C-alpha positions as a printed Julia matrix, in Angstrom:
328×3 Matrix{Float64}:
  19.77  -65.86  -15.11
  16.27  -65.39  -16.39
  13.28  -65.42  -13.88
  11.31  -68.7   -13.79
   7.48  -68.45  -14.7
   6.43  -68.34  -11.0
   8.7   -65.17  -10.37
   7.19  -63.07  -13.17
   5.76  -60.04  -11.49
   5.44  -57.37  -14.2
   4.06  -58.53  -17.54
   3.28  -56.59  -20.79
   0.81  -57.82  -23.29
   0.84  -56.12  -26.65
  -2.26  -56.26  -28.76
  -3.5   -53.48  -31.26
  -5.24  -54.83  -34.28
  -8.83  -54.62  -35.44
 -12.01  -55.44  -33.42
 -12.26  -58.97  -34.55
  -8.55  -59.75  -34.0
  -8.86  -58.15  -30.48
 -11.85  -60.24  -29.51
 -10.18  -63.5   -30.7
  -7.05  -62.45  -28.57
  -9.18  -62.4   -25.32
  -8.85  -66.16  -25.13
  -4.96  -65.85  -25.06
  -5.18  -63.01  -22.6
  -7.34  -65.21  -20.34
  -4.69  -67.83  -20.32
  -2.07  -65.34  -19.63
  -3.92  -64.05  -16.65
  -4.55  -67.52  -15.41
  -0.91  -68.45  -15.68
   0.16  -65.33  -13.81
  -2.57  -64.67  -11.09
  -0.5   -62.45   -8.86
   1.43  -60.49  -11.58
   0.76  -56.92  -12.51
  -0.18  -57.21  -16.19
  -0.32  -54.17  -18.41
  -2.02  -54.19  -21.89
  -0.54  -52.05  -24.66
  -3.32  -51.28  -27.13
  -5.16  -48.39  -28.83
  -8.11  -46.21  -27.6
 -10.99  -48.18  -29.15
 -10.22  -51.17  -27.06
  -9.6   -49.36  -23.68
 -13.15  -49.73  -22.24
 -13.31  -53.24  -23.2
 -10.06  -54.06  -21.72
 -10.69  -52.16  -18.41
 -14.05  -54.25  -18.2
 -12.22  -57.55  -18.5
 -10.55  -59.36  -15.54
  -7.37  -59.78  -17.15
  -5.27  -56.48  -16.72
  -4.2   -54.1   -14.0
  -3.22  -51.26  -16.36
  -4.14  -50.25  -19.88
  -2.01  -48.07  -22.02
  -3.58  -46.83  -25.32
  -0.74  -45.26  -27.24
   0.32  -48.63  -29.09
   0.31  -46.82  -32.62
   2.66  -43.92  -32.22
   2.27  -41.12  -34.92
   5.93  -40.23  -35.28
   9.36  -41.26  -34.22
   9.41  -39.08  -30.95
   6.21  -40.94  -29.76
   7.76  -44.28  -30.77
  10.73  -43.59  -28.68
   8.49  -42.37  -25.7
   6.68  -45.87  -25.95
   9.83  -47.73  -25.93
  11.41  -45.7   -23.16
   8.58  -46.3   -20.95
   8.66  -50.09  -21.7
  12.35  -50.18  -20.86
  11.84  -48.16  -17.8
   8.95  -50.48  -16.57
  11.59  -53.38  -16.49
   8.99  -56.1   -17.35
   9.9   -59.61  -16.53
   8.13  -60.82  -19.67
   6.3   -59.27  -22.82
   3.57  -61.26  -24.7
   3.53  -59.95  -28.24
   0.06  -61.07  -29.46
   0.4   -58.53  -32.26
   3.4   -60.25  -33.88
   3.67  -57.61  -36.61
   6.56  -55.46  -38.02
   5.45  -52.74  -35.48
   5.73  -54.82  -32.37
   8.9   -56.5   -33.77
  10.51  -53.01  -34.24
   9.84  -52.39  -30.36
  11.56  -55.64  -29.66
  14.51  -54.42  -31.44
  14.56  -50.93  -29.98
  14.63  -52.27  -26.53
  18.24  -53.33  -27.28
  20.15  -56.54  -26.4
  20.82  -55.74  -22.78
  18.17  -56.0   -20.05
  15.72  -57.05  -22.53
  12.75  -58.77  -20.98
  11.64  -62.34  -21.87
   9.68  -61.98  -25.08
   6.85  -64.24  -26.4
   6.43  -63.56  -30.26
   8.07  -64.04  -33.61
  10.9   -61.46  -33.34
  14.33  -62.78  -34.05
  16.17  -63.3   -30.97
  13.05  -63.56  -28.73
  13.51  -65.95  -25.59
  10.32  -67.76  -26.31
  10.17  -67.29  -30.13
   7.23  -68.81  -31.94
   8.47  -70.44  -35.04
   5.91  -72.99  -36.18
   6.01  -73.37  -40.05
   2.14  -73.59  -39.76
   1.68  -70.25  -38.4
   0.3   -68.64  -41.64
  -2.12  -71.45  -42.04
  -3.4   -71.64  -38.34
  -6.56  -69.97  -37.15
  -5.78  -67.17  -34.83
  -6.93  -69.14  -31.81
  -4.79  -72.1   -32.36
  -1.73  -69.98  -33.46
  -1.95  -68.03  -30.32
  -2.44  -71.2   -28.24
   0.62  -72.68  -29.82
   2.56  -69.29  -29.07
   1.68  -69.69  -25.22
   2.72  -73.4   -25.4
   6.01  -72.34  -26.54
   6.14  -69.6   -23.72
   5.65  -72.47  -21.35
   2.33  -71.41  -19.85
  -0.11  -73.74  -21.87
   1.75  -77.03  -22.18
  -1.23  -78.95  -23.52
  -2.38  -76.31  -25.79
  -5.1   -77.4   -28.43
  -3.41  -76.52  -31.62
  -5.32  -78.71  -34.11
  -7.62  -76.94  -36.34
 -10.96  -76.12  -34.41
 -10.08  -77.21  -31.09
  -8.82  -74.02  -29.31
 -11.52  -72.63  -26.98
 -13.28  -69.36  -28.07
 -12.93  -66.17  -26.11
 -15.02  -66.1   -23.03
 -17.13  -63.05  -22.46
 -18.97  -64.26  -19.47
 -17.37  -61.52  -17.27
 -19.17  -58.84  -19.3
 -22.56  -60.17  -18.35
 -21.89  -59.71  -14.64
 -21.47  -56.13  -15.39
 -24.71  -55.81  -17.32
 -27.98  -54.44  -15.81
 -30.92  -56.76  -15.56
 -33.16  -56.75  -18.33
 -36.14  -54.6   -17.37
 -39.53  -56.36  -17.19
 -42.25  -55.42  -19.87
 -45.19  -53.61  -18.68
 -48.22  -55.73  -17.93
 -45.83  -58.78  -17.64
 -45.96  -59.5   -21.27
 -42.83  -61.66  -22.29
 -40.59  -59.59  -24.67
 -40.12  -60.89  -28.3
 -36.9   -62.63  -29.01
 -34.66  -60.52  -31.34
 -32.2   -61.35  -34.02
 -29.27  -59.09  -34.55
 -28.24  -57.85  -38.03
 -24.87  -56.56  -38.92
 -24.96  -55.48  -42.51
 -21.85  -53.28  -42.47
 -18.2   -53.63  -42.34
 -15.05  -51.87  -43.7
 -15.94  -49.38  -46.06
 -12.8   -50.34  -48.11
 -13.8   -54.0   -48.43
 -17.12  -53.72  -49.97
 -16.9   -57.26  -51.23
 -17.23  -58.5   -47.74
 -20.72  -57.34  -47.51
 -23.73  -59.22  -48.42
 -26.12  -56.76  -50.27
 -28.3   -54.69  -47.91
 -31.39  -55.4   -50.06
 -30.85  -59.09  -49.19
 -30.63  -58.22  -45.54
 -33.87  -56.17  -45.72
 -35.48  -59.32  -47.44
 -34.29  -61.63  -44.66
 -35.54  -59.04  -41.98
 -38.96  -59.28  -43.65
 -38.92  -63.14  -43.39
 -37.84  -63.02  -39.67
 -40.29  -60.3   -38.78
 -43.26  -62.28  -40.12
 -41.97  -65.26  -37.93
 -42.44  -63.18  -34.78
 -38.87  -61.95  -34.2
 -37.68  -58.42  -33.56
 -34.76  -57.17  -35.64
 -31.98  -54.97  -34.16
 -29.47  -53.41  -36.5
 -25.73  -53.1   -35.16
 -23.1   -50.94  -36.86
 -21.1   -47.77  -36.79
 -22.66  -44.5   -37.23
 -21.66  -44.25  -40.84
 -23.85  -47.38  -41.53
 -27.13  -45.76  -40.57
 -27.99  -45.71  -44.33
 -27.84  -49.45  -44.31
 -30.27  -49.66  -41.27
 -32.73  -47.07  -43.0
 -32.68  -49.25  -46.25
 -33.53  -52.31  -44.07
 -36.33  -50.32  -42.23
 -37.95  -49.5   -45.41
 -38.8   -53.03  -45.94
 -39.27  -54.37  -42.26
 -39.7   -53.14  -38.81
 -36.34  -52.89  -37.2
 -34.52  -51.08  -34.33
 -31.64  -49.02  -35.46
 -28.86  -48.98  -33.11
 -26.05  -48.0   -35.47
 -23.56  -45.64  -33.89
 -25.38  -46.03  -30.42
 -23.63  -48.89  -29.01
 -20.1   -49.32  -27.62
 -18.34  -52.77  -27.66
 -19.68  -53.72  -24.16
 -23.23  -53.06  -25.12
 -22.89  -54.82  -28.34
 -21.62  -57.92  -26.41
 -24.47  -57.65  -23.92
 -27.03  -57.55  -26.96
 -25.41  -60.73  -28.31
 -25.56  -62.63  -24.97
 -29.49  -62.16  -25.16
 -30.05  -62.49  -28.73
 -31.86  -65.34  -30.38
 -29.58  -65.35  -33.14
 -27.42  -63.03  -35.23
 -26.64  -62.74  -38.89
 -23.66  -60.61  -40.08
 -20.55  -60.05  -42.53
 -17.06  -60.86  -41.6
 -16.57  -57.73  -39.33
 -15.48  -56.97  -35.87
 -18.79  -56.67  -34.12
 -19.84  -60.12  -35.23
 -16.84  -61.6   -33.28
 -18.16  -59.73  -30.09
 -21.57  -61.08  -30.7
 -20.61  -64.66  -31.2
 -18.02  -64.47  -28.21
 -20.95  -63.39  -26.04
 -22.92  -66.48  -26.88
 -25.47  -65.61  -29.67
 -26.03  -68.31  -32.22
 -24.27  -66.54  -35.02
 -24.26  -66.92  -38.77
 -21.4   -65.27  -40.64
 -21.33  -64.6   -44.32
 -17.82  -64.87  -45.92
 -16.76  -64.13  -49.6
 -13.62  -65.0   -51.02
 -11.95  -61.93  -49.76
 -11.23  -63.66  -46.57
 -10.74  -67.21  -45.19
 -12.87  -68.39  -42.2
 -10.35  -71.15  -41.52
  -8.01  -68.38  -40.53
 -10.19  -65.86  -38.86
 -13.84  -66.74  -38.36
 -15.54  -66.19  -34.95
 -15.81  -69.24  -32.73
 -18.66  -70.43  -30.56
 -22.21  -71.37  -31.67
 -21.26  -70.24  -35.14
 -22.26  -71.32  -38.64
 -20.38  -70.03  -41.69
 -21.8   -69.48  -45.26
 -19.32  -68.86  -48.04
 -19.76  -67.51  -51.58
 -17.11  -66.14  -53.85
 -19.28  -63.13  -54.36
 -21.56  -62.46  -51.68
 -24.36  -60.86  -54.05
 -24.65  -64.39  -55.38
 -25.56  -65.79  -52.0
 -29.43  -66.34  -52.1
 -31.64  -65.01  -49.31
 -33.43  -68.39  -49.03
 -30.13  -70.09  -48.38
 -29.29  -67.69  -45.69
 -32.82  -67.9   -44.06
 -32.53  -71.56  -44.05
 -29.19  -71.34  -42.13
 -30.58  -68.79  -39.73
 -33.62  -71.05  -38.93
 -31.13  -73.97  -37.95
 -29.66  -71.52  -35.42
 -32.83  -70.19  -33.87
 -34.19  -71.95  -30.81
 -36.91  -74.46  -31.75
 -40.26  -74.78  -30.07
 -40.15  -71.34  -28.4
């Protein structure tokens, strides 16, 4: 006889993925913790997400070897999961990789499993899975698992991730000398995957936009990885801006987002963090990805163009102005 929901004491959540996917999954992670407030919940993930997951209030333990490099490492992970004897596993990755883990656990003493693997006790089989936004899809998965009976599964209705907890750990903003009120700032995220250049708005467009916003009294802060510092320098040649590429971890990016007047960026992971932290955010999408399936949620606007190089600076500037606080 399987344990009832109230008796679940040991739970594993599996989420690997890219940054944007991980941030969106924080909404489901919150629901899992609320449904099992006294359970010991372990997250199986990868090293880039360890600090963010530890800062969250959702997990007791973080394991970061979720992408084993060889068969021996795979078997070590599976053996550890088997030995832990979890009451339930929430597979938020729902990939071939996590499905293989399910099969390798074997049919005997297999824990309850929420996911898409064949034979799972709480299998999500919705025919709409591939056309649902991540937030609605995972909400529906938790509905099937019995922990979110009234889950909002219609397009646009599932709540965005809640990063309010990250601000509780943030230091207070330091006062400016002389009591001068600091200028509001706009975050720019001009980078993205180096393998998906079609998902980037041209850097010279960002530079032109930065000049417009700077002339209107906003400071500019550029976010990205260390390999994107060249993009920051290109913007700085046209407008005064602070380059933080390669200098911020995920928690710091979220803190910057929580205090920003607005943010503008491509369809890339840091934009998800910034939007989830509360920044009014404009996201630029090419035909390479579908915002109906994966866009950030919150105070978010989306601009789409088949080719981002054809998206005019004037149109982006107008969209940013609609997001910026009025009468500041």
